[in-house]
N, C-alpha and C positions, 0 to 999 in steps of 0.2 A: 504493499500499499504506499503510495507516494504522499508526501506532505503537501497539502494544499495551503498556500499562504492565506492568512486572513488579514483583517484590518490592522491588528497588532503587528503582524510581520511586516506589513507595508510601512508602518511607522518606524519599526526598527531599521528597515533597509533605507529609508529615505530621510531620516532625521539626522541631524548633525550634532551628536553629543560631544561634550568635551572629552577628548581621548586621553588616556593615561599618557603622560609625557608632554601634553600640550603645555605651553607656557602658562604660568600663573596658577597652576593647580597642583597642590600636594595631595597625595592619596591619604585617605583616612585609614585608621587602623582596621576598620571593617573591610575596606577595599583591599588592603594588603592581605588580610585573612582570606578574602575571596580568592586572591591569586594563589595563596598557599594551597587552598582546597583544589583549585583548578590544576595546579602543578601535580598534586597527589593523584588526581584522576588521570592526568596525562601519563604519569609514570606507570600507573596500573594498565592503561591502554597499551603503552609501549611493551610492557612485559606480557600482556595477554595475546596480542596479535600474532606473534611468531608461534605461539603454542597451538594455534588453530590448524596450521598446516600439518598434513599427515605424511609428507614425502620423506621425512627423516625418521619415521617411526622404527624402522628396522635397526637403527643405531641407538635406540633409546630403551632403557630398561623399564620394567614395571615401576620400580622405585622412582625413576625420573618423573613419571606422570604425577605420582603422589607429591613428590618434592616440589615440583613446579606449581601444582595447585596450592600447596601450603604457602608457598611464596606469595601467590596472588592473594591469599587470605590475609597475610600480614600487610600487604600493600592496601587492601581494601580496608582493613582496620585503621591504617594511617589516614585514609580518606575520611572515615567516620570520625576520627579524632579531630581532624581539621574542620569537619563540618560543625562539630560541637563548639570549637573555638570560634568559628565564624558566627554561628547562631548567638553565642553569648555576647560577642562584640556588636552584633546588630541589636542587642537588647533583649533577646529571648530569655524567658524565665527558665528555671530548672524544670518546671512543669511542662513547658513546651518541649524541652529537650527530651524529657522522659516520654512524652507522647511520640516523638520521633523515633526513639529507641524501641518502642513497642512493649509487648507484654513483659512483665517481670520488673518493670522500672516504675518508680514513682519519683517525685522531685527529690526526695531525700536520698534514695539509692543512686539516682543519676549523679547528684552532686557529690556523693561519697566516692563513687567509682571514677568519675571524670572531672572532679573539681580542679585537679592540677592543670587541666586544659583551659580553664577559664582565665583568659588574659584581659579581662575587663579592666583590671588595674592599669594596663598599658594602653588604654584607649587614647591617651594623649601622646603616645609615642609609636607612630606607625613603624619607624625604623626598628624599634625593639621587637614589635610583633613580627616583622619580616625576618629578623635574625632568628627568631624562634621557629618560624614556619618555613623558611626558605630551604628548598632542597639544595643539596651540595652542588648540583650542576647549574643552579640558577644564579644569575648575576646579583651583585650586591644591591644594585638599584632596582626596586620593584617595578618601576615603569619600563625598564629594559626587559625585565622578566615577563611583563604583560605582553610586550610586542613579540617576544619569543614564543609565548603561548599562542598568540595570534597565528604565527606561522605554523605551529604544530597543528592547531585546529584546522587551518586551511588545507594542510597536507592530508589530513585524515578525514576530512568531510566528504560525504557522498553527495554530490550535487543533485541527485534525484531524490534524496530523502531529507535534506536539511536546507533551510533557507540560509544561503551563503551571504556573508558580509565580509568586507575587507578586514575588519578588525573585530572578530567575533568575541574576543576576550576584553581587550582594552576599551572598546566602544561602550561597554556596559558599566565602566567604572566612573 
C-alpha cells in the first residue's frame, strides 16, 4: 500500500521551517534529544538491514542468528531509553512514560526503572544533553548531526512509501 499525501504532508513539503543550523537559532534540549533518538533509530536500521539478506547464510552459524538478534534488542533498548529522555525533556509526566511502556508499569515503577534517563535538569543546556545522547560516530555539533541524519534518511527512504523532503530530520527541529 502506497502512502497518499494528505493536507498535513503538503504543509510539511511546502512550508519553510527554520532548519537546524540556520543562522540565529540554537537547538533546545528537547530538539537535541530528538536527534539522539533519531540517531539511535538510524543505528538500529543500519544494523538491521544487512541481516535481512539471506545470501551469506551458508557462512553463518545458528548462534550468529541469535547473537545478531540480541544485538538488535540492545540497540532497540537504547532507542527506548532515548525516547524516554526525549519525552521527559518535552515535559511528559512519568504517567505518560508508563503509558508508553505499557503493561506492568505505573508512574512510580517507570520513574524507578528509568529515572536516570530523565535529563530535565539539563533543559537549559542542550550541549550537555547532546553529550549524553550523542552516538560516538556523530559530530560534536548537533546541527551537523541533524544534517547527517537528513542524508541517512534520504538514502534509506523508499520514494513510493514515504513523503520525501530534502531535510527530513533537520526541517522538523
